[in-house]
N, C-alpha and C positions, 0 to 999 in steps of 0.2 A: 424241309427246304424252306427258303425264304424268297420274298420279292423285295427288291431294293428300289426305292424311288428317290431320284435326285432332282431338286429344283434347279432350273436353268435360267440364267439371266444374261443380259448384255450380249446377245447373239450378233455376230457379224455375218449377216445373211450373205453378202457378196462372197466373202472368203470361204464360208462353209459350203455354199452351193457350188462354187468353183471346184472345191475338193471332191465333192460328191459326183460331179457331172460325168466323168468317165464311167464310173460304175453304174450310174443311172441309165446312161445310153445303152450300155450292155444289157441291163435289165429290161429296158423297153423293147429291145430287139427280140426278146423271148416271149413277150406278151402276145397272145394270139389275136386279140381284138383291142388294140390300144385306142384310146379316145382321140378326139381331134387334136388336143394340145400335144399329146405324146407323139402322134403321127407327125405333127409339124416339127417337133424337135428332131425326130429321126431324119426327116427330109432335109433339115438344115445342116446335118452332119457337122463339119468343123466349125460352122458358124452358130451352132446351137447354143453354146454358152453365152456368146455375145448377145444373142437375141433374148435369152432367158434373163440375163442380168438387166437388160433394158426393160423387160416386162416387169421385173421385180421392183424397179424404181417407181412404178406406177400403181402398185398394189397397196391396199390398206394394210396396216400392221397385222390385223387379224388374218387376212388372206396370206400374208407372208408366212406367218406361223403355221397355218394349216398346210400350205404347200411344203414347207420345210419338213413338217412331221411326216407327210406322205413320202417325200424323197428319202428321208432318213430311214423310214420303215421299209422302203424298197431296197435299201442298202443294208438292212438289219442283219441279214445272214452273214454278210462279209464282216460287218462291224463286230458281231458276236464272236466270230472266229478270230479276228485280230485281237480283240480284247482278251480272250482266253489265252491266246499265244503270249501276249504281253504279261499276263498274270504269272505264267510259268517262270518268268525270269526274276520274279520278286519273292523274297523269303516269306513274306506274309501272304502275298497274293496267290502263290502257287497252291495254296490249300483251298482255293475257291474256284468254282466253275459255273458259268452262266449258261442256262438253257437257251435263252434268247434275250435280245436287247431291242427296245423300240422307244419312240418318242411320242408323247401325247400332250394335248392341251387339257389343262385341268385347273379349275378354280381361278380363271382369268390369268393363268400362267402356263408355263411349259415344264414338263418333267421328262427326264430320261429314266426309263424303267428297265431294270434287270430282272427277268423272270426265272423262277426255278433255280435259285442259287444253291448249288450243292457245296457242302463244306466237309472236308476231311478233318474231323475233330481231333482224332488221335494224332495226326501229323501236325495239326495246328498247335497242340500242346507240347510238341517236341521242339517248337521254335523257341530259341532262347529269349527273343524279344517278348513273346507272349508270356512265357513263364515269369520273366522279370516284372511285367505289368501286373500279373496275378499276385505275385509275391508282395509287390509294393502295396497293392490294395489290401492284402491280408494283413500286412504290418499295421495298417491304419486301425484295424480292429483289435489287434493284439494289445496295443497300448502299453508295452513294457520297454519302450525306448530301444536301445541297441540290441538288447537281449530278444525283444519281440521281433526285430527284423531278422535276427539269426534264425529264429523258429519259422518265420514266414517264408524263408527261402525254399522250403519244401512244399509250399502250398501248390505250386504247379504240378509237381509229381503226384501229390495226393489227389488232385482233381483228375489227372490223367488216369490214375488207377480207378477212381470212382466212375468216370465216364466209360471205361472199358468194362467195368462190372455191371453197369446199368445203361446200356446203349439207348434205351427208350427215353432216358433223361438227357441225352446228348444235345438235342435241339434246344431244350429249355436252357441248358448251360450256354449253348452257342449264342442264343438270342441275347442273354445277359452280357456275354463278352462283347458282342458286336455293338451293344448300346453304349459302350465306353466312347467318350468323345475323341480320345486319341486314336482309337481303332477306326472310327468313322472318318476322321480327318485323313487317315492313311489311305482308306479306300477311295475317298474323294480325290486325293492326289493321284492315285493310280488311274482312275477314270479320266481325270483331266489330262494326264500325260498321254493316254491313248488317243484322245481326240486331237490333241496338239500334234502328235506324230502323223496323224492322218490329214492334217491341215484344216481341221474344223475348229473355228474360233468361237467359243462360247464359255461363259463362266458358270462353273458348277458350284452351287451354294450348299444348302442343307440336304442331309441324307436321312431317309426314313426306312425302317425295316418292318416287314410284316411276315409272320409265319403263315405259310400256306397249308391248307388242310389236305390237299390231294396233289399227287405228282402229276405232271403233264397238263396242269391247268392252263388254258389258253385265255389270256386277258384281252381286253378291248384293244382294237387298232393294231393287233399283233399278227396280221395276216401275212406279212412278208411280201405284199404286193403294193403297187402304187394305185391308189383309188382316188381319183379326182371327182369330187361331188359336182352335180350340175351347177350349183351355186358358184363354186370355185372356178369351174370351167368358164362360166359366163364372165366372171371378173377377169380371168386370164385373157379371154378373147378381147374384151374391151381394152385391157392394158396393152395387148399386142397391137390393136388398131392405133392406139395413141403412140406407141413406139414407131410404127411404120410411118405415120404422119410426120414424126419428128425428124426422120432421116430422108424424107422425100425432098 
C-alpha cells in the first residue's frame, strides 16, 4: 500500500468552510462531550455558519489553517467515501481505493493525505491508457525508431505477465508507475475534481508517494474527530467576542 501527500495552496476558507458546515454540524451532534466552541455552533443552529464565518475573519492565518484541518478531518470519513465513489467512474481511478483521507499542517504548509492507498495492479495494466504509457516509455529505451516502437507495444502485456508471476514485486512496479509525472497529474486532477464537486475551493499542487510497511497504519491527525486545542479554543473565543462587538 501507499500513502499519498498533496500540497495545498490558495485555500478559500469561506467557501470551503461553507461547504463543510452541514456535515460538521451533523458530526458535532454525535460528539458526547463537545467543547465550548462546538456547543456554541450547535446552539446557533441555522445561524452557525454566519457566526463561524464572522469568527474566521478575525483569526490569524495559522489558526484558520488549524481549524480547517480539524473540520476537514471531522468530515474525513464522508470525504473518503465520496472520493472512492468518484474514482470508480474514472478509467484510471477505479483501480485505486483510499483507506482514509485527512488534512494536516506540515513544514509551514498544508497537505491533503490519502492513507493506505490500495491498487489493483492487474486491472491497472489492463487499462489501455496505462499500457500505452508503458509502451511509449519502453520505446525510448529500445532506440530502434519505428521498429522499436512496434516491439514496445507489447511492453504492457509483458509487465502484466511479470506482475502476475511475481506478485511480491507488484508494489515496487506500482511505485515506479505512479512516479510518472503524467500519472501524478492525472491523480491530482481527480482529487481536485472531487473537492470542487463538494464545493471546497483550494488548489492542489505537488503530489508525493510513500510506500507503507504495514497495513492499517494510523497516521497523525487521522482520528476522524474534531479536536479543538485549548490554544485554538482561546483564539476562537476572542474572535467570537470581536464578532459580537461588531454586530451590537
